[in-house]
C-alpha angles and dihedrals in degrees: 000000000000098000112109089221089068088066098055125104139162117249123187108238093233090066093063103100111232096180133021122256113266093256119036097223093048089080115118119254125208108206112208122190112206095199098050101023090229122150129202133188113230139142127254091245087066091067096107091061094043095055128062129246106263095033114136118219116205116200135182114241097193116136122221116236115222087237102155116102136164129224144143140253126239087263090057095252116145121247136186122202137185112210105221100189122063138178106036104194093222092051090200131167091247114055137156118220138169113240141176113242131208114189139133089245127015115245119241124253108273095024121129129243127198130213136175124286095038091295119145138173142206121217107238103171140001119219136181128285094024097310115150132174114220132185106214125206129184149119090286137021120285088243090059090050091051093050091048103040110005123117123223111271097244117180114262095253089068103076117220131160128213108282089011115180089232092059094091090051090050091055088061104031100040086061124076125231086244095055109132113130116063119223113089127113092197133033124251087242100196088068093054090086097064124101130187089247091054090050090055091052091049091053090048088053091056096256116138130208136205133180131231127173130233117162105218108230136200091272085084087071095046112114119227108247099172125094091215107058091210089068093060116109126213122205118248117269127195120240136182125199113176120215095245092054091046090053092050091051093046092047091049091051092049090054092052095250118147121254107217112197114208101213139347092277090064091047092052092047096049095043090048094057097038120113124218091274096040100266114143128232107217126207139067125311147128129264135193094174112159111200116205133162111300094044112136107225110218102177114016119083102169135016137211111198144152126242109276137213120270116261092019133135089237090060089051090055098050089045089053090052100044104019126266094254094052092046091051089052091047091052092048088051093048092050093048090051093046098244114176114250139217132006100344092031137097128291143238129218112206113197 
């Protein structure tokens, strides 16, 4: 149950979704019942008839920053970086940020980097797993450069080139319809399937919806290098749960209504702020909660989620929620039926 090898599986490359389906809610939806073990093939647009009147959907309203930019080293070698910190309050023309670097050879500390629009950078520190600290300089802030020229920080299994024709599509479709608060370096992908029309139909079916915020951090890219999954460490991510939303969730629980988490980020936030008896502590904070089998879920009753990478912390979480055996069977079923996997892929509803 805690051996990393238990969370490995083989996925045919053609099932890794490279682009989203034309209409968000046309994605397929595998409905998994934890009590019976049954599985049904539906579409995401069917959600209003799959949930119950009175259910409360909780979504993440974080907004992804187009934080991926390209540049070159002093030697002329090409680099790609993902700026991990966003929203410097001073918004100055000289700013130091931690980034993730992709390059054939890591630059040395003190070396200069060059980006478009007369922006440059100096390498201040080198960290582990591709982390690099850069002091940026230019005619405008680095945040302004990202908003103008940055590409969406798609995960590496979605293949995009510099100035890729799909980049404009990614700016729209790798953002949820709930996206309001800038700060994430990855999308809460379970929410990518919602449309405004589907939200209207959910409300008409008596299903409510509230927003929380968790800014997805670079820990989502961090590979698991431990044989015992409980030894893995996630990076801290910032969350915000306002008092009114906390009260609505607590009141819904007290009335016996189901709390349906849309995505693993919502699960981690709610379970992080839950007290022993399920009460929620509102406010802003940071969480590095790693959920593995054996976790006692205090708030979440049902989960909407995408299909996750093997050997990943997200797979640990869904296995904790539904049971490792059932999740393995669900993934085998999804592969056999050619579901589309990962960020731009199909979804699963675990009841």
